[in-house]
Each structure stands twice: as structure tokens, then as C-alpha cells.
N, C-alpha and C positions, 0 to 999 in steps of 0.2 A: 223088331221092336219089342217082342214079347219078353226076352231076357232083361232088357232095360226097364220095361214097365214093371216087372217083378222087383227089380232092384230099387226103383224109385217109387214104388207103391201102387201106381196105376197108370194106364195109358193117358189119362187126363193130366196127371202131374207131369208126365214126360212131355206132352204137348206144350204145357205151360213153361217148363224148363227150357225147351227149345226156343219158344217164342221170346223169352226174356234173354236167353244167352245170345241169340242171333240178332237181336234188336236192342242192344244195351243203351243206346242213346235216345230211344223212342219212348214217349209216354203214351199210355193206353187208358181209355175208360173201360169200365166193366163190359159195356156193349162191344167195344173194339176187341177185347180179349176173347169174349164169347164167339164173336164172328170169325176172328182169325184162327181160333183153335177148333171151331165147329163143335163147341160144347154148349150146354145149356147155361143160362145165367146162374142158376143155383149151383151147378157143378163148378163153374168158373169162380164164383164167390168163395166156395169151400176151399178150392185149391189155392186161390190167392191168399186166403187166411193162413194156410199152412206155409206158403212161401214167405209171407210177411213175418210169421212167427220164427222162421228160420233165418230171418234178416237178409234174404236174397233179394226181396222186393221191398220197396218202400212206397208208401202212399202219401199223396199230397192233396190238399183241398178239402172242401166241405162235402157233405153227403151227395148232393146233386152234381157237383163238379169234381168228384174224386177221380184222381188219375194215379196210375201205377207205373213204376219204372224200376229197372234193375238198379240195385244198390251198388254203386261203384266201389264202395268201401267194404263190400262183403269179402271176408278173409280168403275164401277159396274160389273167388270168381274166375280168375285166370285158369286155374286147373280144371274147374267145372266146365268152362267154355271150351277148352281144348278137348276134354273128354267127350262132351256132347258132339262137337264138330267131327271128331274122329270116328265116333260110333254111329253117326247118322248116315246110314247106308242108302244108296240109291239102288232100288230093285228095278232094273230096266224092264223086266217082263211085266211087272205091275203097272208101270207107266204106259207101256204100249197097250196093254189090255184095257186100261181106262180110256185111252185116246181112241181106240178102235170104234167106240160108240159114236164118235163124231163124224165118221165117214170112211172112205177108202184111203188108207194111209200109203203114201209113196215115199216119204222121207221123214225120219224123226232123228234129231240130233240134239245131244246134250252138250252144253258149253257153260261158260261162266262159273257160277257157284258149284255146279255139279262136278266140275273138273278142277276146282281149286283156284281158278283164275277169276279175278274180279273185274278186269278191264272190259271184256266184251259187253256189248249193249244188251244182249239177251242170254238167257240161261237155257231156253228150250225153243227149238225150231221145228215146226210141224208143217208138212206139205202133203196135200192130198186132193182127192177129187170129191166134190160135193160135201165139203166140210161144213158142219153146222157150227158156227162160231159160238153159239150159246153153250153147246156141249163142250167145246174146247175150253171155254172160259170157266165153266163149272168144274171140269176136270182139273184145271190148273188151280182153282181155289181149293179143291180137296187136297191136292199135292202141297199147297202152301200150308194148310192146316197140319198135314203130316210132317213136313220138314221144318215148320216154325219160322219160315222166312218168305218174303215176297219173291215170287218167281217171275222174272221178266221173260215174256215169250212173244213169238211172232208166228202167225199161221198164214199160209199162202195156198192158193189154188195152184195146181201143177203148171199150167201155162204161164201164170204170173211169176212163179219161181224161176222157170226156165229163162224168161226174159230178164229178170233181175240178175240171174247168174251170168247170162251172156254179156251184160253191160257192166259186170264187176261192181254190182251194188255194194255200197260201203257196209251196210248191215250184214250182208252175207259174207263179205270179206272178213269182218270182225269175228264171225263164227268160225270160218274155215282157216283163218290165218293163226288163230290161237289154238291151244289144245282143245279138242272136242272128241265126242264119242258118238259114233253113228249107231243107232239102234235098229233102224230100218232104212234100206236103200234099194228101192225099186226103180229109181231114176237112172242109176248107173254113174254116179259121180266118181 
């Protein structure tokens, strides 16, 4: 992210660009933008002003009801979206390191948006022992802020996963039938 942050001015601006490039049809309030990018309201307001001045983002509504959305008429929107999508890299080591705080990991699989396929129901599958769901959810929210898009995920205890796998659960089939990337496999799939 550092080379892109230098190119685009700051890590905060890069997070904003990713948010609006990956969610072009969505409108956000200032609070939504701050929460989704994990930036302060002041920083979000400052970066939004820059993106509005560049005509990438447009605002609608009055002060209390102000909403922001990607400007579909922005001249370079398609090229910028492709560039951001192609340069948003997944660092498996950082994902695994962040998830390790949740418990003993047995299986971590990336699918969906991480592999360029939109059909699967989830983007991240986490299987482990004594997983703390709050920590998994917090880690996923941090990853969402980093990548600028919502990450659909599922987490299971190892026995629950084994049962679902044995009965050919549709959710798991959707992950393993489409392109996917296994980061950790201590189950032996």
C-alpha cells in the first residue's frame, strides 16, 4: 500500500478511493465513510473535500442528511477503478497474522472477491478451535477498511466444519467448487 499511498497522497486518500471505486452504486454518510475506512471524521471530511474537488465524488442533501456517492460521470472512473482493483493486493501473511488472535486456526480459505470471482457466497472461510467470534469480526472489519469493500465471511468450529463438509454443505461447495486459495490447511482437505 505504501507506493500507492505516496502516489495518491496518503493512506487515508487511498482508503477513500478504494471505498468509492469498489462501491460505486452506494451512497454513504460521513459517519459511514469514517466507519468503513476506519478514519476519524475530520480526516474523512478532509479527504472527501479533495475527492469532491476532483469531481470523483458528488454530494447530495443538506448538512445533516449529506450523502456521498461516486460520480458515474467522472472522466477517468473506469480506468481508475481498474487500476485500483488490479493494484489492491492480498497479503496472505497479514490476513493469517491478524486472524491468529481469534483462536487456533485450522483452515483459512480465500475465495470470492479475493480470487476475482463474484458468485461465491463468501470471500473468507475461517475454521478453528476456540475461535472468538468478536475477534474474527473485528479482524474482518479491519480488512474491509484496508480493501475498501465488504468482505463476506464464515467462521466455524472444526467439528462443525467437518460435519458440514461431510454432508456437502452448499456454502462450502460454493467455496471449493470455484477458484479459491488455501492459506492454512491443518485439516487435510
